[in-house]
Structure formats: C-alpha cells, structure tokens
C-alpha positions as CSV (number, residue, x, y, z in Angstrom):
1,M,14.4,138.8,-7.5
2,K,15.0,135.7,-9.7
3,E,14.6,133.4,-6.7
4,A,11.4,135.2,-5.6
5,L,9.9,134.8,-9.0
6,M,10.9,131.1,-9.2
7,N,9.3,130.4,-5.8
8,S,6.1,132.1,-6.7
9,S,3.3,129.6,-7.3
10,Y,1.6,131.9,-9.9
11,F,4.6,133.5,-11.6
12,G,4.0,131.7,-14.9
13,L,0.3,132.3,-14.8
14,L,0.7,136.0,-14.2
15,L,3.4,136.3,-16.8
16,S,1.4,134.5,-19.5
17,T,-1.7,136.5,-18.8
18,F,0.0,139.8,-18.8
19,F,2.0,139.4,-22.0
20,F,-1.0,137.8,-23.8
21,M,-3.2,140.8,-22.9
22,L,-0.4,143.1,-24.0
23,A,-0.1,141.3,-27.3
24,V,-3.8,141.6,-27.8
25,R,-3.5,145.4,-27.4
26,I,-0.5,145.5,-29.8
27,K,-2.5,143.6,-32.4
28,A,-5.5,145.9,-32.0
29,R,-3.3,148.9,-32.3
30,F,-1.4,148.0,-35.4
31,R,-3.8,145.5,-37.1
32,L,-1.1,143.4,-38.7
33,A,-1.6,139.7,-39.2
34,I,1.9,138.9,-38.2
35,L,1.3,140.4,-34.8
36,N,-0.7,137.3,-33.7
37,P,-1.2,137.6,-29.9
38,L,-0.2,134.0,-29.2
39,L,3.0,134.4,-31.3
40,V,3.9,137.8,-29.8
41,S,3.2,136.8,-26.2
42,T,5.2,133.6,-26.7
43,L,8.3,135.5,-28.0
44,L,8.0,138.0,-25.2
45,I,7.9,135.3,-22.5
46,V,10.9,133.4,-24.1
47,L,12.8,136.7,-24.0
48,I,12.0,137.3,-20.4
49,L,13.0,133.8,-19.4
50,K,16.3,134.2,-21.2
51,L,17.1,137.6,-19.7
52,T,16.2,136.5,-16.2
53,G,17.7,133.0,-16.4
54,I,14.6,131.5,-15.0
55,P,14.4,127.8,-16.1
56,Y,11.5,126.8,-18.3
57,E,10.6,124.0,-15.9
58,S,9.9,126.6,-13.1
59,Y,7.8,128.7,-15.5
60,K,5.8,125.7,-16.7
61,E,5.1,124.5,-13.1
62,S,3.8,127.9,-12.1
63,A,1.6,128.2,-15.2
64,N,0.0,124.7,-14.9
65,L,-3.4,126.3,-14.3
66,L,-3.5,127.4,-17.9
67,S,-2.9,123.9,-19.1
68,Y,-5.6,122.7,-16.8
69,L,-8.1,125.2,-18.3
70,L,-7.2,124.1,-21.9
71,T,-9.6,121.2,-22.1
72,P,-12.7,123.0,-20.6
73,A,-12.0,126.0,-22.8
74,T,-12.0,123.8,-25.9
75,V,-15.3,122.2,-24.7
76,C,-16.8,125.7,-24.4
77,L,-16.5,126.0,-28.2
78,A,-19.6,123.9,-28.4
79,I,-21.7,126.9,-27.5
80,P,-21.6,128.7,-30.9
81,M,-22.0,125.3,-32.6
82,Y,-25.2,124.7,-30.6
83,K,-26.5,128.1,-31.7
84,Q,-26.1,127.1,-35.3
85,L,-27.4,123.6,-34.9
86,Q,-30.1,123.8,-37.5
87,L,-27.7,125.2,-40.1
88,L,-25.4,122.3,-39.3
89,M,-28.1,119.7,-39.7
90,D,-29.2,121.3,-43.1
91,N,-25.6,120.9,-44.4
92,L,-24.5,117.8,-42.4
93,A,-23.3,115.7,-45.4
94,A,-21.2,118.4,-46.9
95,V,-19.8,119.4,-43.6
96,L,-18.7,115.9,-42.6
97,A,-17.3,115.3,-46.1
98,S,-15.3,118.5,-45.9
99,I,-13.8,117.8,-42.5
100,T,-12.9,114.2,-43.5
101,A,-11.2,115.4,-46.7
102,G,-9.3,118.0,-44.7
103,T,-8.2,115.6,-42.0
104,V,-7.1,112.9,-44.4
105,S,-5.2,115.3,-46.7
106,S,-3.4,116.8,-43.6
107,L,-2.2,113.4,-42.4
108,L,-1.2,112.1,-45.9
109,S,0.7,115.3,-46.6
110,I,2.7,114.9,-43.4
111,L,3.5,111.3,-44.3
112,L,4.5,112.1,-47.9
113,M,6.6,115.1,-47.0
114,G,8.2,113.3,-44.1
115,K,9.3,110.5,-46.4
116,L,10.4,113.0,-49.1
117,F,12.6,114.9,-46.7
118,G,13.9,111.8,-45.0
119,L,12.4,112.3,-41.6
120,S,12.6,109.4,-39.1
121,N,9.4,107.5,-38.4
122,E,9.3,109.0,-34.9
123,H,9.4,112.5,-36.3
124,I,6.7,111.7,-38.8
125,T,4.5,110.3,-36.0
126,T,5.2,113.4,-34.0
127,L,4.0,115.8,-36.7
128,L,0.8,113.8,-37.6
129,P,-1.4,115.5,-35.0
130,K,-0.3,119.0,-35.9
131,S,-3.8,120.2,-37.0
132,I,-5.8,119.2,-34.0
133,T,-6.1,120.9,-30.6
134,T,-3.4,120.5,-28.1
135,A,-5.6,118.8,-25.6
136,I,-6.1,115.9,-28.0
137,G,-2.9,116.0,-29.9
138,M,-0.7,115.4,-26.9
139,G,-2.4,112.2,-26.1
140,V,-2.4,111.0,-29.7
141,S,1.3,111.7,-30.0
142,Q,2.2,109.9,-26.8
143,E,0.1,106.8,-27.7
144,A,1.6,106.7,-31.2
145,G,5.2,107.0,-30.0
146,G,5.9,110.6,-31.0
147,I,7.8,113.3,-29.2
148,V,5.1,115.1,-27.3
149,T,6.9,118.4,-26.8
150,L,7.6,118.7,-30.5
151,T,4.0,117.8,-31.2
152,V,2.9,120.7,-29.1
153,A,5.3,123.0,-30.9
154,G,3.9,121.8,-34.2
155,I,0.3,122.3,-33.1
156,V,1.0,125.8,-31.9
157,M,2.9,126.8,-35.0
158,T,0.2,125.4,-37.3
159,G,-2.5,127.3,-35.4
160,I,-0.7,130.6,-35.5
161,L,0.1,130.3,-39.2
162,G,-3.5,129.4,-40.0
163,N,-4.7,132.3,-38.0
164,M,-2.3,134.7,-39.7
165,I,-2.8,133.7,-43.3
166,A,-6.5,132.7,-43.3
167,E,-8.0,135.9,-44.6
168,T,-5.3,136.2,-47.3
169,V,-6.0,132.7,-48.5
170,F,-9.8,133.3,-48.5
171,H,-9.3,136.4,-50.6
172,V,-6.9,134.8,-53.1
173,F,-9.1,131.8,-53.7
174,H,-12.4,133.7,-53.4
175,I,-13.7,131.6,-50.5
176,D,-16.6,133.7,-49.3
177,H,-19.1,131.2,-47.9
178,P,-19.1,131.3,-44.1
179,I,-19.5,127.5,-43.7
180,A,-16.5,126.9,-45.9
181,R,-14.4,129.4,-44.1
182,G,-15.2,128.0,-40.7
183,L,-14.6,124.4,-41.7
184,A,-11.3,125.3,-43.3
185,L,-10.0,127.1,-40.2
186,G,-11.2,124.5,-37.7
187,T,-9.9,121.5,-39.7
188,S,-6.5,123.0,-40.5
189,A,-5.7,125.3,-37.5
190,H,-7.8,123.9,-34.6
191,A,-8.5,126.3,-31.6
192,V,-6.3,129.1,-32.8
193,G,-7.9,129.0,-36.2
194,T,-11.3,129.0,-34.4
195,A,-10.4,132.2,-32.7
196,K,-10.0,133.8,-36.1
197,A,-13.2,132.1,-37.3
198,L,-15.1,133.7,-34.4
199,E,-13.7,137.1,-35.5
200,L,-15.1,136.5,-39.0
201,G,-18.6,135.6,-37.8
202,E,-20.8,133.4,-35.7
203,I,-21.4,130.9,-38.5
204,E,-17.7,130.6,-39.1
205,G,-17.1,130.1,-35.4
206,A,-19.7,127.4,-35.1
207,M,-18.4,125.4,-38.1
208,S,-14.9,125.8,-36.9
209,S,-15.8,124.5,-33.4
210,L,-17.5,121.4,-35.0
211,S,-14.4,120.8,-37.1
212,I,-12.2,120.7,-34.1
213,C,-14.3,117.9,-32.6
214,V,-14.7,115.8,-35.7
215,A,-11.1,116.3,-36.9
216,G,-9.9,115.3,-33.5
217,V,-11.9,112.1,-33.5
218,L,-10.8,111.2,-37.0
219,T,-7.2,111.9,-36.2
220,V,-7.3,109.7,-33.1
221,I,-8.6,106.9,-35.4
222,L,-6.3,107.5,-38.4
223,V,-2.9,108.3,-36.8
224,P,-2.2,104.6,-35.8
225,V,-3.0,103.6,-39.3
226,I,-0.8,106.3,-40.9
227,S,2.0,105.5,-38.3
228,G,1.8,101.9,-39.4
229,I,2.3,102.9,-43.0
230,A,5.3,105.1,-42.0
231,L,7.0,102.1,-40.3
232,Q,6.8,100.0,-43.5
C-alpha cells in the first residue's frame, strides 16, 4: 500500500485536494476561526505522512502541480482589482501610502525583533519576506541568502494567522472601511489574507489583491537593503 502510494504520480495532489476540501467543509460546519482550511488540511496531511511513513520528498514530488499553479492563481487575483479600478484610482495616493507603510513596518519589525532575540543574520533574512506571497517570497529569500524552506513556513504561518485573527482585529480597533480592511489583509497576510478579504467583500478583495502586488515589489527592492543593515 505504502509503495503503491509513493509510486503514484498524483498521490500528493489527490491527498492535498481531498484534505483541503474536507477542511473547508469542517470550517463551514463549525464556523470557528481556528479551523482555517489551510491549517487543518496541513495538519491532517502531516498526520497521514507520519502514520504511513511516506517521505515528505515523495509527497512533494507528486504534488508539484499545485506548486506550478501557485503563480497563475496569484495572477488571477488581478480580476477583482480590475473590477474596482475606478475606486482604486480615486484613492491611489492613500492606497500606495498605506501599502508602503505596512511593508516597511513589517520589514523593520522583523529586523528589530531578530536583533532583540539574538537571531543570526541568516535567520533574519529568512523571515524578512514573511508577508508576501510564496511565489515571490521564495525567490527573494534565495537571492538574499535566506533558508527558503523556513521562509515558506513563515509565509504560510503569517497568512494563516492573519486570516484567523483579521475579523477580531477589525472589530477591536473599529476598522470598518472596506478599503482599509483589504489593504491591511493583503499587505500583512498576502494570498491567504486575500482569501479572507474576498469573504468580506468585493472591495476588500480588490484592495487586498493590489496590496499583494505592490507589497511584493517593495519587498523585492527593500530586502537587500534591510539584509545589508542586518549584516552590520
């Protein structure tokens, strides 16, 4: 059984799809923020791999199609942004200022906390791209000398946490404007946050989609600068 699964070209793809759909049903049934589909499906897959003894490398190789689809899926987020193009143009200055502030504060907070907790320069560099989508963050981490696998883990954890606590944060701080909500989610929690933004509304989804693009570009530009500061 184990050997048959390992030799299957689509084992990882089918496993990932099945458990994600199951996790979506669980979230819809219980409506608890902690039951984030990405988090639940990840834990279930890890459990299955541990119980069956299937190596992660075999699972990863058979799920490569999902990784291939990551970039085009991110590009598709431009559709809701296009639908709200006029709203974007009317608030362009405020939107760009907000995304820039969010991106810079994210990078500086990682640098400062990394120094505070005594992290190595390599680990600080690894965590710098935590708030951008995986498709961009992996390349940024690799070019800057970070540990790509840990960068991916940081990106996923950041997105899941942002998705889970977004509505609570908005309620506590009385953030009601749809543009502000969308920008906050996209800038801080990338594609997983955008999934939550799309749940909240079309405007939130459009602004979050824009934030992913702009924050990604800014991070690509600023990470080498911040990494240089970390090395000093």
